[in-house]
N, C-alpha and C positions, 0 to 999 in steps of 0.2 A: 271592156264590156259596156254596152249601152243598156241602161235600164229601160225595158220596154213597158208599154202600158200594161196594167194588170190584166190577166186573162179573165174571161167570164167567171163569176163566182159560182161555186157548186151549191146545190140545194142544201140548206142546213141539215135536213134529215134525209138526204138522198142515199141511194144505194152505195155500198162499199164494194168496189171491184178489186178483189184481193189477189195479187199475183204471188204465188208461193212455189219455190222450186223444190224438187227432190234432189238433195245434195248428197254426194258421195260420203259415206260414213256417218250420215245424220239419221236420226230416228224420225221419219216423217209423221208417224202416228202421234208421237209426243208433241211435235211442233203443232200439228193440227189441233190437238186437245188444248194446248196452251192458248192458241188463238181463238178457238171457239169459246173458251172460258173468258177470255178478255172481252169479247163482243157480247157475251150473254146478257149483261146488265144494261145494254144500250138498245134504243129503239131504231135500229138500222138493219135493213136487209143486207146480207152479205152474199156476194156472188164469188165463188171460188174459181180461180183460173190456175190450174196445176198442169204443167207440161208433162207429157208421157216420157219424153227424152230431154236431156239437158239442152240439146241444140234447138229444141222447139220453143224455148222461152222468148226469143226475140219476136217471132210471129205472134205468140200468145200475148205478149205485152202490148203489141199494136192493137190486137182485138180488144183487150181490156180497156185500153185508152179510148178507142172508138165507142165502145159500149158505154163507158162513163160519160163521154161527151154527149151521146145521144139521149141519155136519161137524166142528165144533170147530177150524176153521182160523182164519186171520187175514186180515182185509181190509186191503189196503194201497193207499194213494194214491201213484202215481208221477207226479209232475208239480209244477206250481206251486200258488199259493194258491187259484186257482179250482178245480182238481181236488181239492185237499185239502178245500175247502169242501163240494163235492158229496158226497164220501165221509163227511166228518165229520157232515154233517147227517143222513145215514142211520144212521151208527153211534150218534150221540147219541139218535136216536129209538128205536132198538132196544136201547139200553143195552149195546152191545158195544164192546170195545176195537179200536183200529186202529193200523196202522203207517204210516210215511211214508218215501218215498225222494225226496229233493229233486231235481227236474229242471226247475225253473222258471227264469224270467229273473232274478229277484231273491231268491227263496226266503226271504221275511221270516219266515214261520211257522217254518221249519226252523232258521234262524239264531238266532231268539229261543230256541228250545228245544234248542239245542246239538247238532243232528243233523249228522253228517258230510255234506259236500257231494259227495264222490266216491261214485258208485253202489255200487262194490264194498265200500267201507268202511261205507256206510250200511246195506247189506244185511247185512253181517256183524254190525254192532252190533245191528240190529233182531232178527236171529235169536237172538243170544246173550240178549237181553232176553226174547225169547219163551220160550226154554228155561228161563230162571230164573223166569219169571212176573213180571218187572219191568214196571211201568207207572206212569204219573204222571198226576194230574188236571190238566186244562188249562181255564182260563176261556174261555168263549165269549160273544159278544154276540148280540143279536137286533135287527133292525129290522122291526117288525110281525111277520110269521111267518117271516122269512128270517134264517137264522143267518149270522154272520160270525166268522171267527177272527182276522183282521188288522184290517180297517177297513170302514167304510161311509160313504157321502157322498152329498150332493145338490149340484146347482149345476154348476160348471165341470168337476168330475172325471168325471162320466159322458161328457161330450163328449170329454174328453182320452182316455179309454179307447177310445172308438169310433174316433178318429183314429189312435191308436196301433195298433189292430188292423189298420186299412187299410194303415198303413205297414209292418207286419210281413208282410202278405200280399205286398206289392210288393217289399220290400227284404230280407226274411228276419227271423227272430226273434233279436234280440240286444239287449244293454243299450244299445249306442250308438244303434240305431234307436229304442228306447224314449225315450232321453234327448232326441234331436233332435226326435222327434215331439212330446214334451212341451213343448220350448222353443217350437215353432211354435204349439201350442195356447195356451200361456200368454200369448203376446204378441199374440194376436188379441183384438179387443174382446169383452168379456163383461159382460152386464148383471147387475145385482144384484136380489135379491128380499128383501122384508122378511118375516122369519119371526117368529112369536110362539112363544117358547120357554118351556116350563114344565119345571123340573127339580127333582130331589131329589139332594142331594149324597151322601147315604148312606141306607140303609134306616131308615125311621122319621122321617127329617128332614122339616121343613115344606117344602112346594112353593114354589118361587120362580118368578115370571113376569117375563120381559123381552122386548123386541123388538130384533131386530138386522137391519140391512140388510147382506147379504153376497152375494158371488159364489159362495162355497163354504162349506158346513157339513160338516166332516169329523169323524168319530168313530173314534178309534183304540183297538184292543184289543191292541196290540203295544208293549210297553215299549221294545224296542230301537229301533223306528221313531221313537217320541216322543223318546227320549233323544238320538238323533242330530240331532234338530232343536233340541235345547237347551231342551226343555220340562220343567218340574218335575213335570208330571202323569205322566211316565213312572214315577215311583216309586209313585204312587197305584195305577196299573194293575198294576204288578208285585206290590204288596202284596195285590191281589185285591179284588173287590167294586166296582170303579169302572172307568169308561171315560174316556179323554181326549178332549176336544172342542176343535176348532180352528175359529174363525170368521174368515173373510177378507173384509174390506171391499172395495168397488169401488175401483179405483185407475187412474191413468194409467200409461202404459208405463214411464216412468222409475221410478215407485214400485214397479211390478211387479219391475223389475230389482233394486231394493233389497231387496224381500222375498225374491226368489230367492237373493240373496247371503247374507242373514241365515240362511236355512234351510240353505244349503250350508255355512256356517261354524258351524252349531250355535248360532246366536244369535237364533232366531226369537222367543223370549220378549221381546226388546227392540224388536220391530218394531211401530210404531204402528198398522199396519193389521190386526194380529192380536190376537184375544182367545182365550185358552186357559183351560179350566176342567176340573175332574174331577167326575164325577157317577156315581151308580148307575143313574139312570133319567132320560130326557129325552123329552118329547113336543114336536114342532114342527109348525106348520101355517102356511101363508101368512097374513100379518096382514091383508091386504085381499082382493083378488080371489082366490078359491080355485079352482084348476083341478081338473078331475075326477081327474087323475093327475099325478104328477111322476116323473121318471126318477131312480132310486136305483141307486147302484153299491155292490156288496158283494163284497170279495175279488176284484176284477177282473171280476165279472159285472155285468150291468145288467138292470134290470126296472122296468116302470112300476108305481107303487103309488099308492093313493088316500090323500091326507092325511086326518087327521093321521098323522105318522110317530112311532112310539114306539121309541126306542132303549133298550135295557136289558141288564144283565148277567143271563145265564140262571142259574137257581137250582141247576142241576146241571152238573157238569163233563163234558167229553169226556175219555175215558181213552186216553192215548197209550202204546203199547208202546215203551219206551225205558228206558235206565238211570234209576234213581230219583234220582240226584244230577244237578243241572242245571249244565252248563258252557255258558254262552251263547256268542254269536258270537265273542267275542275269544279263546275258550279252545279247547274240543274241536273245534268246526267249523273253526276257522282252521288246525288242524293238517293238514287235508286239502285246503285250498283250492288248492294247487298243481296238483292233479290233478282239479279239479272239472270237471263236464260243460261249463261255460262258465267264462271267466275270473272270478276272484273279484271281488266287488263292491268298489269303492273304499271308503275310509274314510267317505266321504259319498256317499250315493246319492239319486236324486231323490225328493221327496215328491209323491205323485200329486196331491194337492189344490193344490199350489202350483207345480207345473211342474217343468221339467227342472233338472238340476244343483242341486237344492235339498236334499232329504233323502231319506227312504226312500219308494219307491213300491211299490204292490202289483202283483203279477204278473198 
């Protein structure tokens, strides 16, 4: 990633263009009341951008970014990693900064970047940074033409997300529902696919080609998520310019239980069914029969894509309006976890690619 020149500063007291989704299983009226309360004490006009349907959020995010760009205000994603993804993709394309108010199930992007988990504190911190002109560059990844800020995956994970969404609609949106749904998905039979993998460990390195039979191919851009699993690639991602890759081989149910335990206890690197690497760029395609499309998950969203799939670190950063010094999950964010919108995540949270009770999962 090349650090680009800072984008134009937002007006210190400009409008806030707030993008808020209506999520399955969530109480939107409660979310709106919390956000209105958080902004009530501050002298900023707030423009609400709320999609009628879930699929409308991408177009709505672009409109909010263009409106903020036109009036010198700030576009803000209020939600989880999927909402952040939609707004960030538009902000990156238009080269404008953005703010984030964490209101997701697990808030991995926000926890990694040291954002307060309480809406009132998050709003206050963001507006102070806006007034001072503080912002920080953030590495993002791409799979083909889709950006991801936390992770992207093929294989078991897209199915896990679909089943978790159905569970949220039925039982409500919470961490426990997500965990139990992931447990159910993880222990159901899952077939493997043989992938031809071509990767470069860093810019200018010679390409290496391998084949792997896996149930899940997971690509992480979140050092906190990788670190909680006990993967040394977390440091490579934190240093910038690389992504962490986790390859999970097909297993029987007892072996799956072992892998879940290793991830839950931060020992995934020692699991014999797991291969982990760090790379700047990776292209994958089915090694034998090539389907016209495969389902890809990125930051909790899902889309059919035609292989080959190219994962890479983008050469330009996303600019996040926040304090310039970084206090990660264990520091600034944890100071406010007692009053978070949802209970604070436990020390170990589920990894999406490996199932429940494992490590960190994307919202």
